[in-house]
C-alpha positions in Angstrom: 140.5 35.1 67.0 139.7 36.3 63.4 142.3 38.0 61.4 141.6 41.7 60.5 142.7 40.9 56.9 139.7 38.4 56.5 137.1 41.0 57.5 136.8 42.6 54.0 136.5 39.1 52.4 133.9 38.1 54.9 131.9 41.2 54.1 132.1 40.6 50.4 131.0 37.0 50.9 127.9 38.1 53.0 126.9 40.6 50.3 127.2 38.0 47.6 125.0 35.6 49.6 122.4 38.3 50.1 122.4 39.2 46.4 122.0 35.5 45.4 119.1 35.0 47.6 117.0 38.0 46.4 115.0 37.7 43.2 116.3 39.7 40.2 113.8 42.2 38.7 115.3 41.4 35.3 114.4 37.8 35.6 110.9 38.2 37.1 107.8 37.9 34.9 106.0 41.2 34.0 102.7 41.8 35.9 99.7 40.6 33.9 97.4 43.3 32.6 93.9 42.8 34.1 91.3 41.4 31.6 89.1 44.2 30.3 85.8 44.2 28.3 83.0 46.5 27.2 80.2 47.0 29.8 77.1 48.5 28.2 74.6 50.5 30.2 71.2 51.2 28.6 69.0 53.9 30.3 65.4 52.8 29.9 64.2 55.0 32.9 62.5 58.3 33.0 65.6 60.0 34.5 68.8 61.3 33.0 71.9 59.7 34.6 74.6 62.3 35.3 77.3 60.0 36.8 78.4 56.4 36.7 81.1 55.3 39.1 82.6 51.8 39.7 84.5 50.1 42.4 85.7 46.5 43.0 82.8 44.8 44.8 82.6 45.6 48.5 85.4 48.2 48.4 84.8 51.9 48.8 87.4 53.2 46.3 85.0 54.7 43.6 86.2 55.7 40.2 85.7 59.1 38.8 82.7 59.8 36.7 83.0 57.4 33.8 80.6 59.4 31.5 82.7 62.5 32.0 80.1 65.2 32.0 78.0 63.6 29.2 74.7 62.7 30.9 73.1 59.5 29.8 69.7 60.6 28.5 66.5 58.6 28.6 66.7 55.9 26.0 70.5 56.3 25.4 73.3 53.8 26.1 76.9 54.0 26.9 79.8 51.5 26.4 82.4 51.6 29.1 85.7 49.7 29.0 86.1 48.1 32.4 88.1 45.5 34.3 86.5 42.1 34.5 86.3 42.0 38.3 83.1 41.8 40.2 82.0 45.5 40.4 79.7 47.7 42.4 78.1 50.4 40.2 76.9 53.8 41.5 74.6 56.0 39.5 74.2 59.7 40.1 71.1 61.7 39.2 70.7 65.4 38.4 70.4 66.3 42.1 73.4 64.3 43.1 71.4 61.5 44.7 72.9 58.1 44.2 71.8 54.5 43.5 74.2 51.7 44.0 73.9 48.2 42.5 76.2 45.6 44.0 77.9 42.6 42.5 77.8 43.3 38.8 79.8 41.1 36.5 80.5 43.3 33.5 82.4 40.6 31.6 80.0 37.8 32.1 76.2 37.8 32.8 76.0 41.6 33.1 77.8 42.7 30.0 74.7 44.7 29.2 72.8 46.3 32.0 69.4 47.8 31.1 68.2 50.3 33.7 64.5 50.3 34.2 62.3 51.9 36.9 61.8 48.4 38.3 65.6 47.7 38.3 66.1 50.9 40.4 63.0 50.5 42.6 65.1 50.0 45.7 66.5 53.5 45.3 63.5 55.4 46.6 65.0 58.9 46.3 66.9 58.5 43.0 65.6 60.6 40.1 63.0 62.3 42.3 
């Protein structure tokens, strides 16, 4: 049978073991900031782009409008600071119709994306 006088010591020993086994926040490494770069979009279409939204590829968690109410005119370009993950890009026209381009790599081979009518040919309703 255990002595009642040992119970407080046993409780303190258990707490000390639990604390020793859990990682300390002070000793853990800070979270790394994601790599970011400039993603340039050039509008060489006949339409004004009213919205540009991004999400991590194959996710459905779209950003807010990255051009913040400043439409991207024909012949204009915009530079966006984005994370270097594979991204899906959604464009929005004046009527709210969308065109989505999947699997863009804004920090690698797609650091500049030039929009052309041919590039957006798969979006039959966009801009019309």
